[in-house]
N, C-alpha and C positions, 0 to 999 in steps of 0.2 A: 506419488502425487496425493495431496490431501483430498479427503472426501468432499465433494462439491454439494454442500447443503445450503439452504437459505431459509431455515426455519427458526433458528434461535437468534436472540439479539446479538450474540457474539458473532454469529455467522453473517448477519446483516451488516454489522460494523466492519468486519473484514472485507466483505464485498464492496462496501462503500469506499473504503480506503483504496482497494484495488481499482475501482471505477475512477477515482480521482487520478490515479496514476496512468491507467491504460485505456480509458474510455474512447479516446481518439483512435485507437487501433481497431475497435469493434466495427463491424459492418453497420450501416444505418438501421436495419431492422432490429438487430440486437441492442443497439443503443436505445431505440424506441421502447422495446420490451422492458429493458432494465429501468428506464425512466418510469414507465407505468407501474411496474412491480415495486421498485424500491423507493421511488420518490413520491408517487401518488398512492401507493399501497392498495392498488386495485386487486380484486379477486380475479381468478382465471376467467370467470364468467364475464366480468366487466371488461377485462382486457379483450376477450373474444369478441364481444359486441363492438368495441371501439375499433379493433383491427380487422374485423371481418374474417377471422380464421377460427378454427375450432379451439376448444379449451385445451385439448391435447397438443395442438400446434403451439399454443401459448406456453404451455408447460415445457414442451421440447425446446422452444426458443430460449426460455429462461435458463434451462439446464445448459444449453450450448453456450450462452453468454457467460454463465458462471464458470463453466469449464474453460472457456477461452481466457477469462481473467486470471484464473489460477495458472494456466499454461504460460501466459505472458510473464507472470511473476516467477515461475520456475525457470524460465529461459533468461529473463532480464534482471530479476532480483532487485528492482528499485526499492521495494518496501523494506527489504533486509538492509540495503545500503543506507536508507534513511534512518532505520533503527540504530545501526552502528554509529552513524554520525551524531544522532541524538544522545547516545550513551557517551560519546567522546566529549560533546559539549557539556554534558552534565558533570563528567569527571573533571574537566578543566574549571568549570564554575566552582565546584566544591574545593578544588585546590586553591583557587584565588580567594574564595570566601574565608577559608581557614588560614590564609597567609597572615603572618604577623612579623614583627621586627626580628624575631629569633629564627623563624623557619622560612623566610621569604626566598632565600637562595635555593633551598631544597625544593620548595613548592614551584618556584619558577622553573627549575630544571625539569621537574616531573611534568609540568604542563607543556613545556616546549618539546620534551621527548615524546609525549603522547601525540601532540600535533604533528611533529615531524614523521612519526611512524605512520600516521594516517596519510600524509602526503606521498609516501612511497608504497602504499598498499596496493601495488599493481597498476597504478595509473601514472602516466607521464604528465609533464607540465601542461600539455594541450588537452588532457582529459581522456586520452585514448589508452 
């Protein structure tokens, strides 16, 4: 599992993406702490005052929240699935944009094959 940090802009971005995907799975207190830390950018002292818990308690809650988000991604993999689908869409768009009168059959075939492979990538028609 990846190191659970929340100090660099890259870490904050990744946590934000994971929150978008999994925030509903977090307990209410972790959602509240995540909001204060990542949306309002409060310091541990400010969070401590607002929540009525120690600075260490706030830091522990943030770490538990971040750990939980990465754990959900490790188990469910929605972020990876979205990245694969985005790459597929980009590939198909490039094929269509580069399609012309001479290569349209080849590009059509490549685009359809890419989409069909995605359809059978371990999922059934009902998404299971």
